[in-house]
Rosetta silent file (secondary structure, phi, psi, omega in degrees, C-alpha in Angstrom):
SEQUENCE: MSAPLILLPGDEIPKDQLPRTNTNPLKIGPGLRLLSQPSAKSTKPQQIVAATQAGILTTDARRNQVSILSFPNRRYIPTTNDLVIAQIHHSGVDVFYCIITPNTPHVALGQLSFEGATKKTRPMLKGGDLVYARVLSMGLGAGAEVELTCVNPATGKAEPGGLGPLQGGMVFDISTGMAARLLQASSSSSDQNDAVEGLVILAELGKKLESIGGFEIAVGRNGKVWVDCANAAESSTLASIAIGRCLQGTDENNLNTVDQKKLVSKVLRELKLDS
SCORE:     score description
SCORE:     0.000 S_00000001
   1 L     0.000  123.229 -178.315    0.000    0.000    0.000 S_00000001
   2 L   -76.069  151.717  179.625    1.537    3.314   -1.104 S_00000001
   3 L   -72.180  145.587  179.245    1.779    6.219    1.287 S_00000001
   4 L   -65.404  147.294  179.955   -0.768    9.004    0.750 S_00000001
   5 L   -92.055  114.364  179.757    0.463   12.060   -1.147 S_00000001
   6 E   -95.787  129.605 -174.981    0.188   15.172    1.046 S_00000001
   7 E  -119.994  152.030  173.875    0.042   18.461   -0.832 S_00000001
   8 L  -114.300  158.930  179.127    0.391   22.136    0.040 S_00000001
   9 L   -53.932  130.634 -179.626   -1.160   25.064   -1.861 S_00000001
  10 L    97.169  -16.120  179.802    0.698   25.566   -5.143 S_00000001
  11 L   -66.546  136.533  176.391    2.095   22.026   -5.358 S_00000001
  12 E   -83.801  140.553  178.792    1.886   20.462   -8.808 S_00000001
  13 L   -81.915  120.901  177.254    0.280   17.008   -9.062 S_00000001
  14 L   -57.761  138.988 -177.086    2.754   14.520  -10.567 S_00000001
  15 H   -60.222  -31.093 -179.204    1.394   13.110  -13.820 S_00000001
  16 H   -74.455   -6.714  177.540    1.907    9.536  -12.604 S_00000001
  17 H   -94.547   -7.862 -179.423   -0.497   10.266   -9.733 S_00000001
  18 L   -85.741  141.915  177.114   -3.392   11.184  -12.045 S_00000001
  19 L   -64.887  147.814 -177.694   -5.917    8.494  -13.032 S_00000001
  20 L  -121.196  127.449  176.335   -5.609    7.356  -16.612 S_00000001
  21 L  -150.427  149.859 -179.395   -8.509    6.453  -18.851 S_00000001
  22 L   -98.216    0.881 -173.804   -9.133    6.607  -22.570 S_00000001
  23 L  -110.122  -41.344 -175.290  -12.871    7.154  -22.321 S_00000001
  24 L  -111.449  142.464  175.041  -13.632    9.949  -19.846 S_00000001
  25 L   -68.179  152.019  179.681  -12.030   13.392  -19.522 S_00000001
  26 L   -66.454  130.229  177.880  -10.173   14.074  -16.295 S_00000001
  27 E  -100.720  126.560 -179.490  -12.444   15.659  -13.669 S_00000001
  28 E   -95.172  114.969 -177.249  -10.826   18.223  -11.376 S_00000001
  29 L   -91.829 -170.411 -178.486  -12.402   18.073   -7.933 S_00000001
  30 L   -58.228  142.435  175.977  -12.308   20.345   -4.867 S_00000001
  31 L    88.405    0.982 -178.272   -8.922   21.691   -3.801 S_00000001
  32 E  -130.486  158.137  179.184   -7.339   21.553   -7.273 S_00000001
  33 E  -146.058  141.233  176.752   -7.051   23.904  -10.244 S_00000001
  34 E   -87.386  123.249 -176.602   -6.012   23.491  -13.864 S_00000001
  35 E  -123.478  159.189  175.208   -3.240   25.967  -14.715 S_00000001
  36 E  -115.392  140.702  177.532   -1.176   26.831  -17.768 S_00000001
  37 E  -142.565  152.228 -178.970    2.560   27.500  -17.688 S_00000001
  38 L   -58.773  144.794  178.881    5.199   28.135  -20.379 S_00000001
  39 L  -114.621  134.653  179.913    6.814   25.039  -21.866 S_00000001
  40 L   -75.135  -20.185 -174.687   10.480   24.869  -22.877 S_00000001
  41 L  -100.197   -7.048 -176.331    9.741   22.162  -25.473 S_00000001
  42 L  -150.341  155.004  176.822    6.735   23.726  -27.179 S_00000001
  43 L   -77.323  -18.557  178.224    5.263   27.098  -28.080 S_00000001
  44 L   -83.230  140.176  178.128    1.979   25.997  -26.547 S_00000001
  45 L   -65.739  146.739  179.328    1.614   26.437  -22.780 S_00000001
  46 E   -88.912  135.315  178.972    1.727   23.280  -20.708 S_00000001
  47 E   -94.430  132.164  178.740   -1.325   22.463  -18.601 S_00000001
  48 E  -130.146  158.512  174.290   -0.771   21.272  -15.043 S_00000001
  49 E  -106.989  123.910 -176.646   -3.011   20.397  -12.119 S_00000001
  50 E  -125.703  152.363  179.397   -2.045   22.228   -8.921 S_00000001
  51 E   -79.782  141.574  174.590   -3.340   22.206   -5.367 S_00000001
  52 L  -108.878   -3.989  178.394   -5.157   25.260   -4.020 S_00000001
  53 L  -151.289  160.067  179.425   -5.388   23.962   -0.442 S_00000001
  54 L   -77.466  144.417  177.913   -3.496   21.609    1.849 S_00000001
  55 E   165.191 -168.874 -178.824   -4.663   18.016    2.043 S_00000001
  56 E  -103.516  132.064  178.956   -4.322   14.453    0.789 S_00000001
  57 E   -70.334  128.566  176.371   -4.589   13.667   -2.909 S_00000001
  58 E  -124.060  142.555 -179.676   -7.482   11.289   -3.638 S_00000001
  59 E  -129.068  149.270  176.062   -8.273    9.672   -6.967 S_00000001
  60 E  -128.010   98.687 -175.955  -11.277    7.814   -8.338 S_00000001
  61 L   -63.862  -33.921 -178.192  -10.212    5.743  -11.340 S_00000001
  62 L   -64.229  -40.773  179.430  -13.792    4.718  -12.118 S_00000001
  63 L   -95.042   -2.889 -175.494  -14.904    8.332  -12.505 S_00000001
  64 L    53.724   49.176 -176.142  -11.488    9.554  -13.694 S_00000001
  65 E  -122.738  145.229  177.070  -11.606   12.171  -10.939 S_00000001
  66 E  -132.547  139.988 -178.474   -8.924   13.680   -8.742 S_00000001
  67 E  -154.730  176.612  178.819   -9.467   15.912   -5.707 S_00000001
  68 E  -109.233  127.166  172.035   -8.001   17.023   -2.385 S_00000001
  69 E   -90.449  107.640 -173.556   -9.194   15.527    0.888 S_00000001
  70 E   -73.232  158.699  178.714   -8.754   18.491    3.221 S_00000001
  71 L   -75.569  152.218 -179.949   -7.507   18.225    6.776 S_00000001
  72 L   -57.243  148.728  174.413  -10.054   18.438    9.627 S_00000001
  73 L    69.912    9.691  175.561  -11.160   21.869   10.904 S_00000001
  74 L   -73.344  142.122  178.074   -9.967   23.722    7.808 S_00000001
  75 L   -62.772  135.686 -178.019  -12.097   26.735    6.935 S_00000001
  76 L   -74.308  131.920  174.674  -14.482   25.928    4.107 S_00000001
  77 L  -118.529  117.872 -176.909  -13.781   27.641    0.784 S_00000001
  78 L   -57.048  140.174  177.512  -16.601   27.269   -1.786 S_00000001
  79 L  -136.401  138.856 -179.260  -15.703   25.327   -4.910 S_00000001
  80 L   -52.909  134.572  179.428  -17.864   24.778   -7.991 S_00000001
  81 L    83.204   -3.293  175.189  -19.941   21.547   -7.771 S_00000001
  82 L   -63.904  141.976  170.485  -19.566   21.243   -3.992 S_00000001
  83 E   -89.784  130.260 -177.547  -22.647   20.012   -2.140 S_00000001
  84 E  -136.221  155.568  170.678  -23.465   22.316    0.777 S_00000001
  85 E  -103.630  116.212 -175.499  -26.128   22.793    3.417 S_00000001
  86 E  -112.819  149.172  177.397  -27.185   26.441    3.320 S_00000001
  87 E  -111.434  128.551  178.760  -29.415   28.432    5.653 S_00000001
  88 E   -65.166  130.002  175.587  -31.752   31.053    4.244 S_00000001
  89 E   -98.658  -53.549  175.036  -30.949   34.504    5.654 S_00000001
  90 E  -158.375  169.939 -176.506  -33.384   36.689    3.728 S_00000001
  91 E  -112.087  139.171  173.445  -35.159   36.889    0.400 S_00000001
  92 L  -101.896 -159.785 -179.144  -34.608   39.343   -2.452 S_00000001
  93 L   -68.122  -47.881 -176.497  -36.691   39.976   -5.547 S_00000001
  94 L  -122.682   -2.477 -175.095  -35.550   36.883   -7.451 S_00000001
  95 E  -134.740  157.301  167.557  -33.071   35.219   -5.116 S_00000001
  96 E   -98.839  137.582  175.094  -32.669   33.851   -1.621 S_00000001
  97 E   -99.915  125.352 -169.077  -29.573   35.057    0.226 S_00000001
  98 E  -122.154  159.351  175.102  -28.045   32.199    2.191 S_00000001
  99 E  -108.847  127.661  173.602  -25.361   31.500    4.775 S_00000001
 100 L  -115.634  -23.688  173.196  -22.957   28.619    4.164 S_00000001
 101 L  -142.750  148.107 -179.381  -20.193   29.636    6.578 S_00000001
 102 L   -65.143  149.484  172.200  -20.212   32.057    9.529 S_00000001
 103 L    57.909   34.438  175.626  -18.863   35.591    9.114 S_00000001
 104 L  -131.428  159.663  179.439  -18.681   35.417    5.309 S_00000001
 105 L   -58.061  150.473  177.284  -20.721   37.175    2.597 S_00000001
 106 L   -66.437  153.085  175.547  -24.102   35.708    1.754 S_00000001
 107 E  -109.079  157.874 -173.990  -24.426   33.466   -1.288 S_00000001
 108 E  -103.282  136.628  175.033  -27.250   33.658   -3.841 S_00000001
 109 E  -128.787  113.516 -178.425  -29.798   30.942   -4.604 S_00000001
 110 E   -60.190  139.010 -178.372  -32.220   31.702   -7.426 S_00000001
 111 L   -68.784  -15.605  176.166  -35.853   31.341   -6.408 S_00000001
 112 L  -102.835    8.261 -177.880  -36.463   29.316   -9.588 S_00000001
 113 L   -86.596   42.324  177.762  -33.407   27.085   -9.032 S_00000001
 114 L  -129.949  150.731 -178.056  -35.581   24.223   -7.772 S_00000001
 115 L   -58.845  125.246  177.313  -37.000   21.266   -9.661 S_00000001
 116 L    73.139    9.478 -175.234  -40.271   22.246  -11.336 S_00000001
 117 L   -75.786  135.896  170.435  -40.213   25.760   -9.860 S_00000001
 118 L  -129.706  178.739  179.648  -42.140   28.568  -11.539 S_00000001
 119 L   -62.790  -24.460  179.829  -43.102   32.007  -10.278 S_00000001
 120 L   -92.100  -27.425 -174.223  -46.294   30.451   -8.928 S_00000001
 121 L  -109.127    2.803 -178.054  -44.859   27.190   -7.567 S_00000001
 122 L   -61.302  148.253 -178.755  -41.448   28.303   -6.249 S_00000001
 123 L   -65.158  139.060  179.359  -40.803   27.327   -2.623 S_00000001
 124 L   -95.210   86.331 -176.842  -41.754   29.947   -0.055 S_00000001
 125 L   -95.357  148.043 -179.861  -38.676   29.849    2.153 S_00000001
 126 L  -125.952  170.389  179.975  -38.078   32.103    5.129 S_00000001
 127 L   -54.789  131.629 -179.290  -35.109   33.018    7.298 S_00000001
 128 L    99.932  -20.148  178.722  -33.716   29.981    9.119 S_00000001
 129 L   -67.842  154.012 -177.754  -34.926   27.397    6.592 S_00000001
 130 E  -112.144  146.104  174.631  -32.350   24.936    5.265 S_00000001
 131 E  -134.884  147.472  173.082  -31.621   23.820    1.714 S_00000001
 132 E  -100.719  117.376 -170.766  -29.333   21.165    0.270 S_00000001
 133 E  -136.701  170.006  176.377  -27.670   22.788   -2.724 S_00000001
 134 E  -117.480  140.760  176.226  -24.761   22.618   -5.133 S_00000001
 135 E   -70.795  115.472 -176.183  -22.281   25.441   -5.774 S_00000001
 136 E   -85.780  -45.083 -178.162  -23.111   26.522   -9.326 S_00000001
 137 E  -154.796  159.843 -177.985  -20.555   29.277   -9.899 S_00000001
 138 L  -107.203  -11.975 -176.102  -17.957   31.372   -8.130 S_00000001
 139 L    73.600  175.656 -178.806  -18.136   34.550  -10.186 S_00000001
 140 L  -125.962  142.178  175.870  -15.104   36.515  -11.319 S_00000001
 141 L    87.545  167.145 -178.491  -13.128   39.228   -9.576 S_00000001
 142 L   -65.167  136.380  178.092  -12.937   40.459   -6.003 S_00000001
 143 L    78.251    7.492 -179.387  -16.233   40.419   -4.163 S_00000001
 144 L   -63.900  145.915 -175.461  -17.927   38.237   -6.774 S_00000001
 145 L   -84.772  134.359  173.928  -21.064   36.503   -5.550 S_00000001
 146 L   -80.201  135.451 -177.996  -21.174   32.739   -5.065 S_00000001
 147 E  -116.179  135.830  177.932  -24.258   31.205   -6.695 S_00000001
 148 E  -109.591  162.456  173.012  -26.051   28.033   -5.597 S_00000001
 149 E  -145.997  154.369  176.611  -28.574   25.800   -7.334 S_00000001
 150 L  -114.419   20.481  175.888  -30.863   22.961   -6.275 S_00000001
 151 L  -138.596  160.821  171.478  -31.083   21.351   -9.716 S_00000001
 152 L   -80.775  117.668 -176.773  -28.737   19.810  -12.236 S_00000001
 153 L   -56.728  -27.551 -177.821  -28.399   22.540  -14.926 S_00000001
 154 L   -77.952  -29.183 -174.586  -28.237   19.872  -17.656 S_00000001
 155 L  -116.802  -19.985 -175.941  -31.430   18.048  -16.684 S_00000001
 156 L    76.300    8.299 -178.997  -33.426   20.457  -14.518 S_00000001
 157 L  -100.735  158.165  179.328  -33.781   17.659  -11.946 S_00000001
 158 L   -80.271   73.928 -177.691  -32.900   17.688   -8.250 S_00000001
 159 L  -113.153  142.003   -7.558  -29.790   15.579   -8.714 S_00000001
 160 L   -65.528  168.002 -175.676  -28.228   13.999   -6.770 S_00000001
 161 L   -52.291  135.301  176.582  -31.276   12.922   -4.819 S_00000001
 162 L   106.946   -9.505  177.629  -32.214   15.201   -1.986 S_00000001
 163 L   -64.317  139.120 -179.576  -31.329   18.621   -3.403 S_00000001
 164 E   128.260 -168.255 -179.892  -33.836   21.232   -2.290 S_00000001
 165 E   -61.034  141.485  176.622  -35.460   22.324    0.976 S_00000001
 166 E  -104.735  113.037 -176.300  -34.653   20.211    4.041 S_00000001
 167 L   -96.993  132.595  178.255  -37.780   19.720    6.119 S_00000001
 168 L    67.536 -154.640  177.689  -37.545   18.828    9.812 S_00000001
 169 L    71.127 -174.694  179.082  -34.509   16.967   11.092 S_00000001
 170 E  -133.239  153.603  178.586  -31.485   18.339   12.930 S_00000001
 171 E  -116.005  135.445  179.111  -28.202   19.874   11.808 S_00000001
 172 E  -125.216  147.532  177.262  -24.830   19.082   13.387 S_00000001
 173 E   -90.386  134.189  172.835  -21.430   20.677   12.864 S_00000001
 174 L  -133.890  169.866  178.273  -18.503   18.520   11.802 S_00000001
 175 L   -72.401  156.839  177.044  -15.077   19.393   10.429 S_00000001
 176 H   -63.889  -30.462  177.025  -14.712   20.030    6.711 S_00000001
 177 H   -65.731  -43.289  178.053  -12.325   17.082    6.595 S_00000001
 178 H   -64.937  -40.561  178.311  -14.937   14.743    8.069 S_00000001
 179 H   -60.256  -43.164  179.491  -17.564   16.086    5.656 S_00000001
 180 H   -64.104  -39.446  178.929  -15.262   15.362    2.714 S_00000001
 181 H   -64.615  -42.719  179.667  -14.635   11.819    3.994 S_00000001
 182 H   -62.974  -43.102  179.082  -18.354   11.128    4.386 S_00000001
 183 H   -67.373  -40.196  179.270  -19.099   12.358    0.870 S_00000001
 184 H   -64.703  -43.736 -179.331  -16.174   10.436   -0.574 S_00000001
 185 H   -65.123  -38.049 -177.848  -17.200    7.239    1.199 S_00000001
 186 H   -70.308  -24.794 -178.497  -20.821    7.544    0.078 S_00000001
 187 H   -98.000   -3.890 -177.538  -19.797    7.901   -3.580 S_00000001
 188 L   -96.634  151.973  174.925  -17.147    5.156   -3.534 S_00000001
 189 L  -106.627 -151.660 -177.214  -17.654    1.481   -4.222 S_00000001
 190 L   -64.183  -16.919  179.664  -15.422   -1.461   -3.371 S_00000001
 191 L   -95.709   22.809 -178.594  -12.517    0.301   -5.071 S_00000001
 192 L   -58.224  148.903 -173.411  -12.652    3.250   -2.671 S_00000001
 193 L   -80.301  170.301 -174.028   -9.287    4.812   -2.022 S_00000001
 194 H   -61.199  -27.080 -173.310   -7.202    4.551    1.119 S_00000001
 195 H   -66.299  -23.535 -178.228   -8.202    7.996    2.376 S_00000001
 196 H  -113.406    0.281  176.077  -11.755    6.904    3.246 S_00000001
 197 L   -63.148  142.599  177.950  -11.159    3.309    4.285 S_00000001
 198 L    93.946   -1.580  177.837  -12.131    2.651    7.880 S_00000001
 199 L   -94.806   94.263 -174.231  -15.099    5.037    7.986 S_00000001
 200 L  -114.260    6.619 -170.687  -17.867    2.646    9.034 S_00000001
 201 H   -61.363  -42.717 -178.828  -19.884    4.878   11.342 S_00000001
 202 H   -69.782  -39.867  177.912  -22.867    5.381    9.001 S_00000001
 203 H   -62.967  -40.115  179.547  -23.060    1.717    8.047 S_00000001
 204 H   -67.303  -42.768  177.277  -23.011    0.731   11.720 S_00000001
 205 H   -63.676  -38.412  178.810  -25.700    3.272   12.602 S_00000001
 206 H   -61.030  -42.027  178.512  -27.795    2.054    9.682 S_00000001
 207 H   -67.268  -43.092 -175.768  -27.728   -1.527   10.955 S_00000001
 208 H   -71.121  -32.408 -175.047  -28.470   -0.578   14.549 S_00000001
 209 H  -101.119    4.338 -179.042  -31.322    1.835   13.740 S_00000001
 210 H   -61.086  -35.431 -176.349  -32.956   -0.165   10.956 S_00000001
 211 H   -66.936  -21.473 -179.321  -35.479   -1.655   13.367 S_00000001
 212 H  -106.670   12.243  174.444  -36.910    1.786   14.241 S_00000001
 213 L   113.818   -2.781  178.394  -37.149    3.056   10.673 S_00000001
 214 L    70.098 -159.759 -177.007  -33.605    4.090    9.755 S_00000001
 215 L  -157.782  161.268  171.604  -32.665    7.662    8.892 S_00000001
 216 E  -109.681  149.452 -178.647  -31.972   10.147    6.106 S_00000001
 217 E  -145.177  143.841  173.281  -28.790   12.166    5.955 S_00000001
 218 E  -132.404  129.905 -177.106  -27.392   15.019    3.869 S_00000001
 219 E  -113.490  128.493  176.226  -23.738   16.034    4.128 S_00000001
 220 E  -106.474  138.719  179.066  -22.433   19.453    3.126 S_00000001
 221 L   -66.623   -9.596  177.520  -18.789   20.089    2.391 S_00000001
 222 L   -84.430   16.057  174.653  -19.159   23.255    4.442 S_00000001
 223 L    83.397   29.496  177.693  -19.020   21.143    7.621 S_00000001
 224 E  -123.969  142.393  173.818  -22.739   20.580    8.120 S_00000001
 225 E  -134.585  128.527 -179.495  -24.659   17.327    8.339 S_00000001
 226 E  -104.126  132.196 -177.453  -28.466   17.128    8.373 S_00000001
 227 E  -127.102  133.791  177.932  -30.116   14.092    9.954 S_00000001
 228 E  -133.502  124.636  179.302  -33.800   13.125    9.836 S_00000001
 229 L  -119.858   45.345 -175.037  -35.294   10.131   11.648 S_00000001
 230 H   -58.345  -31.583 -178.071  -38.954   10.868   10.896 S_00000001
 231 H   -74.514   -8.058 -178.283  -39.780    7.154   10.551 S_00000001
 232 H   -84.842    3.410  176.836  -38.655    6.507   14.126 S_00000001
 233 H    54.851 -122.663 -175.389  -41.888    8.082   15.474 S_00000001
 234 H   -68.523  -14.673  178.953  -41.513    8.932   19.187 S_00000001
 235 H   -95.001    5.870 -172.525  -37.815    7.991   19.064 S_00000001
 236 H   -61.736  -42.555 -178.288  -37.000   10.362   16.183 S_00000001
 237 H   -65.973  -47.120 -179.713  -35.433   13.098   18.321 S_00000001
 238 H   -63.887  -38.589 -179.786  -33.278   10.709   20.349 S_00000001
 239 H   -65.460  -40.682  178.439  -32.198    8.842   17.213 S_00000001
 240 H   -64.118  -42.499  178.153  -31.156   12.082   15.507 S_00000001
 241 H   -62.208  -40.717  179.910  -29.178   13.136   18.585 S_00000001
 242 H   -61.482  -44.092 -179.866  -27.501    9.722   18.691 S_00000001
 243 H   -64.088  -44.697  178.730  -26.382    9.982   15.061 S_00000001
 244 H   -60.425  -43.363  179.511  -25.053   13.504   15.586 S_00000001
 245 H   -63.688  -39.465 -179.056  -23.104   12.460   18.688 S_00000001
 246 H   -67.703  -42.711  178.946  -21.593    9.476   16.896 S_00000001
 247 H   -65.174  -44.380 -179.863  -20.499   11.511   13.882 S_00000001
 248 H   -67.743  -38.647  178.367  -19.020   14.273   16.019 S_00000001
 249 H   -64.670  -41.896  177.333  -17.301   11.783   18.341 S_00000001
 250 H   -62.916  -40.904 -178.870  -15.738    9.939   15.405 S_00000001
 251 H   -66.759  -52.206 -173.865  -14.603   13.242   13.924 S_00000001
 252 H   -67.077  -32.746 -175.445  -13.171   14.811   17.073 S_00000001
 253 H  -105.780    2.809  178.440  -11.336   11.677   18.249 S_00000001
 254 L    49.049   54.160 -173.213  -10.343   10.272   14.847 S_00000001
 255 L   -72.467  145.497  173.482  -11.706    6.853   15.835 S_00000001
 256 L   -82.647 -179.969 -174.105  -10.720    3.646   14.081 S_00000001
 257 H   -62.074  -40.543 -179.584  -13.294    1.097   12.909 S_00000001
 258 H   -64.701  -46.205 -178.382  -13.393   -0.816   16.189 S_00000001
 259 H   -69.492  -29.637  175.320  -13.840    2.316   18.293 S_00000001
 260 H   -62.474  -43.831  179.569  -16.506    3.633   15.920 S_00000001
 261 H   -66.407  -38.553  178.043  -18.591    0.505   16.545 S_00000001
 262 H   -65.122  -39.474  179.596  -18.020    0.784   20.286 S_00000001
 263 H   -63.410  -43.411  178.995  -19.118    4.416   20.212 S_00000001
 264 H   -59.179  -47.720 -179.968  -22.345    3.541   18.380 S_00000001
 265 H   -62.262  -40.474 -179.031  -23.194    0.842   20.930 S_00000001
 266 H   -65.410  -48.218 -177.595  -22.354    3.153   23.839 S_00000001
 267 H   -65.844  -43.810 -179.884  -24.426    6.105   22.593 S_00000001
 268 H   -65.898  -34.112  177.369  -27.446    3.977   21.658 S_00000001
 269 H   -67.671  -43.546 -179.007  -27.294    2.261   25.049 S_00000001
 270 H   -63.175  -34.745 -179.017  -27.156    5.595   26.900 S_00000001
 271 L   -94.359    8.567  178.398  -30.183    6.873   24.963 S_00000001
 272 L    57.107   45.138  177.903  -32.036    3.557   25.353 S_00000001
 273 L  -115.964   13.428 -174.533  -32.160    2.918   21.614 S_00000001
 274 L   -98.051   12.346 -177.929  -30.331   -0.424   21.681 S_00000001
 275 L   -78.446    0.000    0.000  -33.357   -2.666   22.135 S_00000001
């Protein structure tokens, strides 16, 4: 097993570290940027992939994607295509102004940027409401506005599943590193890379809470996780709290697989959800 490649901002990604495929174009994920630099061997500039933040290089050969897995507790910096959990702050004429990180400028979410939305059917959101959205664009120049969307621009559908208003449930804070690991693990199959191996907390919670109806979860790269246990009836609040405690405990203590399972059993026992 090769050692993970740790990068600092500005580091160039070695070409032998990039996934190779003849069918799909290379996808540049969060924490990386495609740059051009002069080439001594050609009049055309050479294109390189460089890191814009510190973290561990992760690759997905199946999707031909490369990205940076950021270190825990790093401040979130919006990146195009990131999934985020945003809170409505106030509404404008055609947009909702949202908060994705504390003490930063509001981001814009078009009032028609929802599946099937028209001027008559658009969601009536108010301050404090939550939405699961994707970063659509970053704008250009200093002070440019970040724009969100709750649909896939190519299809007009709420893809991936769950984009849109988040009704009920609870929100918990986790580190941006933990959020990236959860998203990476959820999108990986048996060929998942080393950076997310050992993250079994959600699978363990799913098995333990299946008998009371399971749960829904949405993870934002901005360090937010939304949990809803509506099917658990009178146990829904306790189940949501249990999931939040387990995720935060795993994050804060960097637990291994054995300790993650022990934590789940301990928390569910304390909240009397282990029957």
